[in-house]
N, C-alpha and C positions, 0 to 999 in steps of 0.2 A: 466381479465384473472388472476388467482391465480398461483404464482410459488411457489412450495414448495421446501425448502432448501434440498440439497443433504445431507443426514446425514454423508456422509463420507468425505465431503469436509470442511477443516478447513479454507482456505484462498482462495478467489476469487479475481482476478484482471482482469478488463475488460477495455481495451484501456486507459491505464494510460499514462498520458504525464505530464511532468514537464519542466518548463521552468524557468530560472533565467534571469529575463529581457527579452530581445528579443532571447537569446540563449537557444534553446530546448535541454535538456540533456537525457530526457527519451521519447521516440518517439512511443508512442501507443503501449505499451506491454499488453498482455493478457496471464494469465496462472492460473492454479489452482493448490493447495497443498492439498492433501488429508490426513486424519489422520494417523498417524503413519508413514508417509512418511518423508524421510529426503531429504531437498532441500539445495544445496550449491550454493551460489552466487559468481561466480569468475569472474575477469576481470582485465584489467590494472589499474593503478592509474587513478583517475579523469574520470571514466568510468559510474558512477551513482550508484554504490552499496550501499553507505551509504545514498545517497539522496532517493533510493527506501525504505530502512528501515525507514528513517524519515518521509515517507509519510504514512507508516503502523501505526505508533505511533503518527502522527500528530505533531512532534516536527518541521517538516518542516515550520510550521507556524510562528516560531520564526525568520525565514530568510525573510528579506525585499525583495520586488520585485520578489516574486516567483508566479507562477501561476500553479496550479494543476488541471488536468481535468481527467475524468474517474471515474471508480468505484472501491472501495477496500472493500471487504467484509470479516469480521472476524466472524466464527461461525454464519454466514447468517445475520449479523448485518452491516450495512454499517458505516465505521469509520468516514465519514464526519458528520453523524447524532448523534454521541455518545454524550451524554450531559456531562457525567463524563469522562473527558479525563484522570483524575488520574487513574481510574480503567482500562481504555483502556491501558495506559502506564504500569501499574503493569502485565497485561496480556500479552503486547507484549514489551519485553525488547530488548536491543540493546547489 
């Protein structure tokens, strides 16, 4: 089956989970962000906001003992399969 990218979706997150060692900090979140949509990520300290952003641009890979599962797509391309991470990080800043 071929799935066509929705031309209005910029970011797709499906069942994203993140753990630092045995402590899971992101518990299977799923959401879409559409073109020209403004999304705010708010929450208390130590709730995973920065960790979520670091999953998008793959800087979470610099942290030892992290486990990331799920799918993050930016403009239809899965970020875990991007070969040029420098280009990805230029596109997705913090």
